[in-house]
N, C-alpha and C positions, 0 to 999 in steps of 0.2 A: 503493499500500500504506499509506504514512504516513497518508493521509487516512482509509483504512479503519480503521486502528488508533485514530486520534484520534476518529473517529466513535464507535467501539465504547467506548472509555474514557469519552466524554462522558456516558454513562448512569450511570457509577459515581461516587457522590459520595465521592471520595478525600481524605480529610482528612489530607494529608501535607503539613506545613507547614515553612517554613524559619525560620532564626533571626530574620527579620524580624517575626514575629508573636509573639515572646516579648520580655519586657522584658529588655534586654541587660544591665541591671545585676544581674539574678537569675541569668543564665546565662553561665558563663565556662568558655572552655577553659583548663584549667590547665597542661596540657603535652601535648606530642605528639612522639613520635620513632619510629624504625623498631621499636621494641619494643612501642609502643602509645601510650596517651595517658590523661589524665585530664580529666574534665568534670563541672562543678559547677553546682548552682543551689540556690536557697533555696525550699523548698516552703511550702505554706500555713500550716504550723505554725511557721514559722521555723527549721526544721531545715535545716542545711547539708549537702545531699546531694552526694556525690562518686561518680561511676561510673569505675573505674579499669580500663582495657583492658590486658592483658598478652598478648603474642604469644609462645608458648612454643616455637613451631616445629613442624614435621611436622603442620601443619594443626590444632594445638591452640591454642585461645585461651581465656583465663580473664578473666571480667568480675567485678569486686568492687564492692560498694557500701558506703560509709562514711556514717554519719549522725553529724554533729559529731565526726568523727575516729574513731569507733568502727565496726569491721567488723560489719556486719549480715547480710550474705549474699554467696555466691560461686557463680557459675555457670561450668562448664567446657564449652566447645563443641569438637567435632571436626568438621573440614570433611567434608562429604559425608554427615554423620548428622544427624538431627533429635533424637537423644537428648541430654538436657541433664543433666549431673551437678551437682545442686543441693545446696549445702552451706548450711545455715540457721545463724541465730545461735547456737543451742545446740550446734553441731557435728554435728548429724544430717545424714546424706547420704541423699539420694533421687534416683531417676531419673525425670525427667519428659520426656514426648514434645511437641516443639514443636507437633505436631498437635492436642494437647489444649488448646492455648492459642489456635492459629491454625487456622481451618477453611478450607482451599482449595476454593472452589467451582468445579466442573468447568466449568459454563456460562460462568464469568468468566475461563477460562484457555485461550488459544489459541496454538498453534505455527504458524509459517508456513514455506512451501517454503525449503529450504536453497539456497545459491548458492555456487559456487566462484569465487574470484579468484586469477589468478596474479600473484605478486609479482615474481619474479624470481631472480637467482642472487647469493649473496654469495661473493665471492673473498676467500680468507684468505692470510696470510702474514707473515712477518718482513721480507720485501722483495717488490717488486712482481711477481717471477718465481715466487713459491711458489705462486701461486693454480693453477697448472697441476696441482698435486697436491692442493690443498685447496679445494674448493668445495661449496656446498650450494644445491640449488633449494628455493624455497619457494612454496607455494601455501596458501590458507586457505579454510575453509568458514565461512559465517555462517548461523545458524539463529535467526531472530528469534522472539521470544515476548513475549506479554503475560500477566502474572500478577496476579491480584487475590487478596489474603488478607484474611480477616475476623478481626479480633481478637474472640475468642469470649468475651465477657462476663467479661472478666478482672478480677480483684482480687487485689492483692499487691504485693510488691516490684517497683519499676520495674526492677531489674537482670535479673530473671527474664523479663519481657516483652522487654526489649532483646534478650537472648540468643536468645528464641524467634524473633524476626523476623529477626536477622541470620544465623540458622542456615538460613534458607529464602531470604532476599534478600541478595545479597552487598553490603552496604554497611557503612561504618564505624560503630562504636558511636556515635559522636558524633552523626551524623545522627538515629539512632533515639531517643538520649536527648532530643535537641531536639524531635524530631516528637511524640514522646508527651507530653512537657511541654506543647507548643502544643495538642494535641488537648485535654488536661485543661483548659486555660485556655478554649479555644473552647466546650467543652461544660459548663463549670462543674463539672468533676469534682474532688473533693477529694484532695489528696495530703497525707497526714498522716504524718510521721516516714518519709518515703520510700516510703510505700505508697499505691497507688491504692485509695481507700476505696470508691468507687461502681463499679458494673459498667461497665467500658469496652468498647462494641461499636461499632467502626467499621472500614470497609474500607481496606485500603491496597493501592495498586497500582504496578506498575513495568512498564516496557518493557524487555526484555533482549535484548541481541544477544550470542548465544553463538558464540565463535570457536575453530576447531580447525585448527591449523596442521600441514601435512605437510611435513617437512624431509627431503630425500632427498639422499644422497651422489651427486655427479655421476660418479664412478668406479664405483661399486657401487650399482645402482638397488635391490637388495635390503637395503640398509642404510639405513634411515630411522627417525625418530622423530616423535611426534605431541606437540604442546604445546597447552595451551588457555588461553582468557582469556575475559573477558566485559566488556561495557559495561552499566551498569545506569542507566536514567534514571527517576528518581521522578517519577511523574504526579500532578498535582493539578488537579482540575476547576475550582477558582476561579481566574479570570485574575489576581486580585491577588496571588496567591502564585506564585513562580518555582519550576520543577523544578530538580533538580540531577542531574549525571552522575557516575557513580563507576566505576572501573575496576579489574579484577582480573586477575592473570597477564598473559599476552602478548596484545597488541592490535594491529591493523594500523598505528596511528600510530607504533608503535615501530620500524617499517621504516627501514633506513638509520641507525639510531642504533648507535653503537659498543657500548653495553651490551647490546643486544639480540643483536647479532652474536657477541659474546664468550660470552655465556649460552648460545646455540645450539651453538656450536662445542664448548663444554665438555660440553654433554649429548650431543652427537652422538659425539665421540671420546675424551672423558674426559681432555682434555689442555688445559693453560692456556698462555698466552703468545702465541697467535695471535690476530690482530685483523683485522676487515675492511680490505682494501686497495682494493677497488673493487666495483662492482656491475654486473651485466649482465642481459640478457634472460632469461627463463625457458628 
């Protein structure tokens, strides 16, 4: 399957590039924490452009663009929606659909058969005997997908294009800021005062593994929850550029970590204080 996916993607000229193709002196990660981060670069006109990412919670994220310290644009993204709330420099608010900026070509998007994997059982307690009353069985379903999005002749503030892309492909704002800047450099696209001045039309592709976990109470099989996550691999056709992988939500490699176990217990039973004490077969 991997060979099939890679063969399919090889026909797509995906200009998704990493930091290595940008002048590192011109692009700097200013800060990064659980609430978001700030990413800066100097554009062709000498403007110091900063994209600030703010996670407001409940699936809402705000991206703000500053030119030489002045706020020039703000975009609000809500998880699961392609509607962007765009506030311009003059304070005017408008709603844009990411689909008007990105055109998803059906022929370049394929999903593959889902498969189930049994993880096992998590036994909880404040002492080793408590697990007799507190256990959860876990299995998860993986649905692979390859998606290719085409930037549809975009001109305008970088922050709006970044917001449009991350609303459909779950990657941090930092990689999208860097990617767009790199594409502009590669194609000779002018970026003046933080705006893409020439029409930018390039494909952007990603291989995505969607995960759905079924967590079931071992005492009452009718008591279960589903949690989700995904792994996103940015694909680049040019061998001299390396792809990168990003994660969102719950993923299989979280298995047997204390944080993962505690989070599932809280979601299942609404009680804090219980930690995994052992693991067993499904």
